[in-house]
C-alpha positions in Angstrom: 31.1 10.9 -25.0 27.8 11.6 -23.2 27.2 15.2 -22.0 28.3 15.3 -18.3 25.5 16.4 -15.9 25.3 20.1 -15.3 26.8 21.0 -11.9 24.6 22.7 -9.3 24.6 26.5 -9.7 26.5 28.1 -6.8 27.1 31.6 -8.0 29.8 33.8 -6.4 28.5 36.7 -4.3 28.1 40.2 -5.8 31.3 41.4 -4.3 33.2 38.9 -6.4 32.2 40.9 -9.5 35.0 43.5 -9.9 34.1 46.8 -11.6 36.8 47.8 -14.0 35.1 50.9 -15.4 31.7 52.6 -15.0 30.3 55.8 -16.6 26.9 57.0 -17.6 26.9 54.8 -20.8 28.4 51.5 -19.9 30.1 49.3 -17.3 33.1 46.9 -17.8 33.2 44.2 -15.2 35.6 41.3 -14.5 33.3 38.3 -14.3 34.4 35.4 -12.0 34.1 31.8 -13.3 30.9 30.2 -12.2 28.7 33.3 -12.6 26.1 33.5 -15.4 26.3 36.6 -17.7 22.5 36.9 -17.7 19.8 35.2 -15.6 19.0 31.6 -16.5 15.8 29.7 -16.4 14.3 29.2 -12.9 14.6 31.3 -9.8 17.7 29.4 -8.7 19.6 30.9 -11.7 18.6 34.5 -11.1 22.0 35.6 -9.9 24.1 36.9 -12.8 26.3 39.7 -14.0 23.3 41.5 -15.3 21.2 41.2 -12.0 24.2 42.1 -9.8 24.9 45.3 -11.9 21.2 46.2 -12.1 21.0 46.0 -8.3 24.0 48.3 -8.0 23.4 50.8 -10.8 19.7 50.6 -11.4 20.0 49.7 -15.1 22.0 47.0 -16.9 21.4 45.9 -20.5 22.9 42.9 -22.2 25.4 43.3 -25.0 27.5 40.2 -25.2 28.0 37.1 -23.0 30.7 34.9 -21.5 30.1 31.2 -20.8 29.3 30.4 -17.2 32.8 28.7 -16.8 34.7 31.5 -18.5 36.1 34.4 -16.5 37.1 37.9 -17.5 35.9 41.2 -19.1 32.3 41.7 -20.0 30.6 45.0 -21.1 27.1 46.0 -20.0 25.2 49.1 -21.2 23.3 51.5 -18.9 20.8 52.8 -21.4 19.3 51.8 -24.8 21.3 54.1 -27.0 24.6 52.8 -25.6 23.3 49.2 -25.9 22.5 49.8 -29.6 25.9 51.4 -30.3 28.0 48.8 -28.5 26.0 45.9 -29.9 26.6 47.2 -33.4 30.3 47.3 -32.7 30.2 43.6 -31.7 28.0 42.7 -34.7 30.3 44.6 -37.1 33.4 42.8 -35.6 35.1 46.1 -34.8 35.6 45.0 -31.1 38.9 43.3 -30.5 38.7 40.5 -28.0 41.7 38.6 -26.5 41.6 35.6 -24.2 44.2 33.7 -22.2 43.9 29.9 -22.2 45.8 26.9 -20.9 45.5 24.0 -23.3 46.8 20.5 -23.4 49.7 19.3 -25.5 52.6 20.6 -27.5 51.8 23.3 -30.0 53.2 22.6 -33.5 54.1 26.3 -34.2 54.1 29.7 -32.5 50.9 30.9 -34.0 48.1 29.8 -36.2 44.5 30.2 -37.3 41.5 27.8 -37.0 38.8 28.1 -39.7 36.1 25.5 -39.0 32.4 26.1 -39.2 30.3 25.6 -36.1 26.7 24.2 -35.8 24.4 23.0 -33.1 24.6 19.5 -31.9 20.9 18.7 -31.5 21.6 15.2 -30.1 24.2 16.4 -27.6 23.0 19.8 -26.3 24.4 22.1 -25.0 27.5 21.1 -27.0 28.2 22.6 -30.5 30.0 20.7 -33.2 32.2 21.2 -36.2 29.7 21.2 -39.2 31.4 21.4 -42.6 28.1 21.3 -44.5 25.7 23.7 -42.7 27.7 25.2 -39.9 28.3 29.0 -39.6 31.8 30.3 -40.5 34.0 30.6 -37.4 37.6 31.8 -37.2 40.0 31.9 -34.3 43.6 33.2 -34.3 46.0 31.9 -31.7 49.6 32.6 -30.6 51.8 30.8 -28.2 52.9 32.6 -25.0 54.6 29.7 -23.0 55.1 26.1 -23.8 55.5 23.7 -20.8 56.0 19.9 -21.0 52.4 19.1 -21.9 50.5 22.4 -21.4 50.6 25.5 -23.4 49.6 29.1 -22.5 47.9 30.7 -25.6 46.5 34.1 -26.5 43.3 33.6 -28.5 41.5 36.1 -30.7 38.1 35.1 -32.0 37.4 36.9 -35.3 33.8 35.6 -35.1 31.7 35.1 -32.0 30.0 31.7 -32.1 28.8 29.9 -29.0 31.7 27.8 -27.5 33.9 28.8 -30.4 37.2 28.9 -28.6 36.5 25.8 -26.6 35.4 23.8 -29.6 38.0 25.1 -32.0 40.9 24.2 -29.6 39.5 20.8 -28.9 39.0 20.1 -32.6 42.7 20.5 -33.3 43.7 18.2 -30.4 44.4 20.9 -27.8 41.4 21.1 -25.5 41.3 23.9 -22.9 42.1 22.6 -19.4 39.0 22.1 -17.3 36.6 21.9 -20.2 34.0 19.4 -19.1 32.1 19.7 -22.4 34.9 19.2 -25.0 37.6 17.2 -23.2 36.6 13.6 -22.5 39.5 13.3 -20.1 38.4 16.2 -17.9 37.5 15.2 -14.4 37.7 18.4 -12.3 39.1 21.9 -12.1 38.0 25.2 -13.5 37.9 26.1 -17.2 41.2 27.8 -17.9 39.8 30.5 -20.3 39.8 34.2 -19.4 38.7 37.2 -21.4 41.8 39.4 -20.8 41.5 42.3 -23.2 38.7 44.3 -24.9 39.2 47.1 -27.4 36.3 49.2 -28.6 35.2 52.8 -29.0 33.1 54.8 -26.5 29.5 54.7 -27.6 29.0 58.4 -27.2 32.4 60.1 -27.6 33.9 57.7 -30.2 37.2 57.6 -28.1 39.2 54.4 -28.5 39.2 52.3 -25.3 41.3 49.4 -24.0 40.5 47.3 -20.9 42.8 44.7 -19.5 42.4 41.9 -16.9 44.9 39.3 -15.7 43.9 35.6 -15.5 44.1 33.9 -12.2 45.6 30.8 -13.8 49.2 30.5 -15.2 51.9 28.0 -15.9 
């Protein structure tokens, strides 16, 4: 199917970005759907998590990103040392990430794992595609929370962190995420029902284990 046209960027206001935690090293914020993680190309895409936090705290440095349409927990560093430490945790896969998602269909079991390599789709950007020959390894673990008639509430844990990994992996096994305009050909409207609900990592300075939680606004 052709890539649908990108909707106009209408970012939520700064007050829609909830601050879950802030100290001298980093900030954890709860990003609303529809807000970029970092500024995009062009002045009309300047509003983002990073710019909102920089305006408020004076310094905000990128560590990881959530898709525009995804809501939930995002971590931003306040200085270079914290940025380096936290980025290494993400790169070393010692950060535990959990997402809530509503997907189409009846799940075949209570839990499972998707191991399908992901590559760029140069003819259909910004989509990614399953590429068994030259794609990068990608692994997603999932567990069933609630099964309704034709919708399931899943907990998702990405082991790797490829672009669009959760969206593409779920669509590839026949259970696209509700509201996914890129990977569900039947999607016509509604928000993407994908929310970063838990982050576990260690404090970049003290080494203390940390856990942050956020509740998705969608539910069955």
